[in-house]
C-alpha positions in Angstrom: 82.5 65.8 109.1 83.8 67.0 105.5 81.8 70.4 105.6 83.3 71.2 109.4 86.8 70.9 108.6 85.8 73.2 105.2 84.1 75.9 107.9 87.4 75.4 110.5 89.7 76.1 107.2 87.7 79.0 106.3 87.8 80.5 110.0 91.8 79.8 110.2 92.3 81.4 107.3 90.2 84.5 107.8 91.9 85.2 111.1 94.9 84.6 109.8 94.0 87.3 107.1 93.1 89.3 109.4 96.4 89.1 111.5 98.6 89.4 108.7 96.8 92.7 107.9 96.8 94.0 111.7 93.2 94.2 111.3 90.2 92.4 113.6 87.2 91.2 112.4 85.7 94.1 114.3 88.1 96.7 112.7 92.0 97.5 113.5 93.3 96.3 117.2 94.6 98.6 119.6 98.4 97.5 118.9 98.3 98.4 115.2 101.2 100.5 114.6 100.0 103.9 113.6 102.9 106.3 112.1 103.8 109.1 110.1 102.2 108.6 106.4 100.8 105.4 107.3 99.0 104.4 104.2 95.6 102.9 105.3 95.0 106.0 107.9 95.9 108.9 104.8 92.7 106.6 103.0 90.5 107.0 106.5 92.1 110.7 106.9 90.7 111.7 103.5 87.4 111.1 104.2 87.4 114.1 106.8 87.5 116.5 103.8 83.7 117.1 103.7 83.5 117.3 107.1 86.4 119.5 107.7 85.2 122.3 104.9 81.8 122.6 106.3 83.2 123.2 110.2 85.3 125.7 108.3 82.5 127.2 106.2 80.0 127.4 109.5 83.3 129.2 111.3 83.5 131.3 108.4 80.0 132.2 107.9 78.9 132.6 112.0 82.6 133.5 113.3 82.6 130.2 115.6 82.7 126.6 115.7 79.8 124.7 116.1 78.6 123.7 119.3 77.3 120.2 118.2 77.1 118.2 115.4 73.7 118.6 114.5 74.5 122.4 113.5 76.7 121.3 110.9 74.0 119.0 109.1 73.0 122.2 106.8 76.3 123.7 106.0 77.6 119.7 104.6 77.6 119.6 100.4 74.3 117.8 98.9 76.0 114.5 98.4 73.4 111.7 99.8 74.8 110.3 103.3 76.1 107.0 103.3 75.4 104.4 105.6 77.8 105.6 108.6 75.4 109.0 108.1 76.1 113.0 106.7 79.4 112.6 108.3 80.4 110.0 106.6 81.4 108.5 110.4 82.8 111.0 111.7 81.9 112.4 115.0 82.2 116.5 115.8 82.7 117.9 119.0 83.0 121.3 119.8 86.7 121.3 122.1 87.8 124.8 123.8 88.6 126.7 121.2 89.2 124.5 118.4 87.1 121.2 117.1 88.0 117.0 116.9 86.9 114.8 114.7 86.7 111.1 115.5 86.5 108.0 113.6 86.2 105.0 114.7 88.6 102.1 113.4 87.2 99.2 115.5 85.9 98.5 118.9 88.5 101.1 120.6 91.1 102.4 118.3 89.9 106.0 116.5 91.6 108.3 114.1 91.2 112.4 115.1 91.2 115.5 113.3 92.3 117.7 115.7 91.4 122.0 114.3 91.4 125.2 115.2 91.8 128.4 113.6 95.5 128.7 114.3 96.5 124.9 113.7 95.9 121.5 113.0 96.8 118.1 113.4 96.0 114.0 113.1 96.4 111.7 116.2 96.0 107.9 116.7 94.3 106.8 119.6 94.6 103.3 120.3 91.5 103.5 122.6 93.5 100.9 125.6 94.4 103.5 128.1 97.6 104.7 126.2 97.9 108.6 125.3 96.8 109.3 121.8 99.6 109.5 119.4 100.3 112.6 117.0 100.8 111.7 113.4 101.7 113.3 110.4 98.9 112.4 107.8 98.4 114.2 104.1 95.0 112.8 102.8 
């Protein structure tokens, strides 16, 4: 009985800690209040820097953006792959005249970097059917 009570207490404290941090065991919830200069999202955005630089190197040398994620691998720096893969959890997609990098933040939400030759911005997609929210991040 004592171990059962201790187990329940641990579960309650874990859920409370997740709720206070606005994070869920599987990542953040779709209700995360993403906003300009969000400190946590800024840290996540900083992890995209090597991928953005690789995309820019590719575009400079080839004159166009990569067609698919696999084309980027040879343009990544020689840092060893992490458990999230060579792109550090980011997923590349060519999008019209530019590209998008997507980082899953949980079951539904994601952080998105939208880039082209003339502009770039960050967006937060709650993943619940509501539109992406453009946010200002300076990693």
